[in-house]
C-alpha positions, 0 to 999 in steps of 0.5 A, a space after each residue: 500500500 506504499 504506492 497508494 500513499 505515494 499517489 495520495 501525497 502527490 495528488 493531495 500534498 497539503 490535505 489528509 484524506 480522512 475516511 477515504 481510500 483511493 483504489 485503482 480498479 483492475 486494468 487502471 494502469 493499462 488504460 490510456 486514461 488513468 481511472 480511479 475509484 474513491 471508496 469511502 469508509 464512512 456512510 454518506 448522508 447527502 442533504 440540502 443545506 439550503 432550500 427543500 424545506 429549509 430557509 433559502 441562502 440569504 445572500 444568494 436569495 438577495 442577489 437572485 431577487 434583485 435580478 428577478 425583473 431581468 430574468 423575467 424580461 429574458 424569459 418574455 423575450 424567449 416566449 416571443 420566439 415561441 413559433 420559431 422555437 417549436 419549429 426546432 425538431 424534438 429528435 435529430 433529423 436527417 439533416 445534420 445541420 439542424 438543432 434538435 431538443 432531445 440531446 445529452 449536452 444542450 437542450 431545454 431552456 439553455 438552447 432556448 435562451 441562447 437562441 433568444 439572446 442571439 436572435 434578440 441582440 443579433 451580435 456582430 460577433 459571437 464566438 462559440 466554443 462548444 458542442 455540435 448542437 450548440 453550434 447548430 442553435 447558433 447557426 439557426 438563430 443567425 440564419 433567422 436574424 439574417 432573413 429578418 434583416 434582409 426582409 426589412 
């Protein structure tokens, strides 16, 4: 087990791990990417510290309450684009350039918010470093914005 202490001291030089063991699973050293398992030696009882029947975090609540009108404005802007958002298919279509709602990485309110922000603000430059469906949402919004401005 000396190798385990060597690894722990390199990973966590200033911190002692109390009640946890770092165990390499079988084949961990043959894999291209190191794989590790944390084995806890004590029971875990997750519970919420704030909300869910307990008081809200006072500082965060104050920040969110102050920004509530702005949130409501953004949501209203997204709602105005409802007819365009419902044109986005639920599942992936044959056209690989079209965004779709049901995907693991970027769906729901995130996709609707990005589409709304780009459509409403129509920025001259938008740099997206993201996953493929994010780029598809950006492209669809840009295409819609361009068509809207050409029809003026």
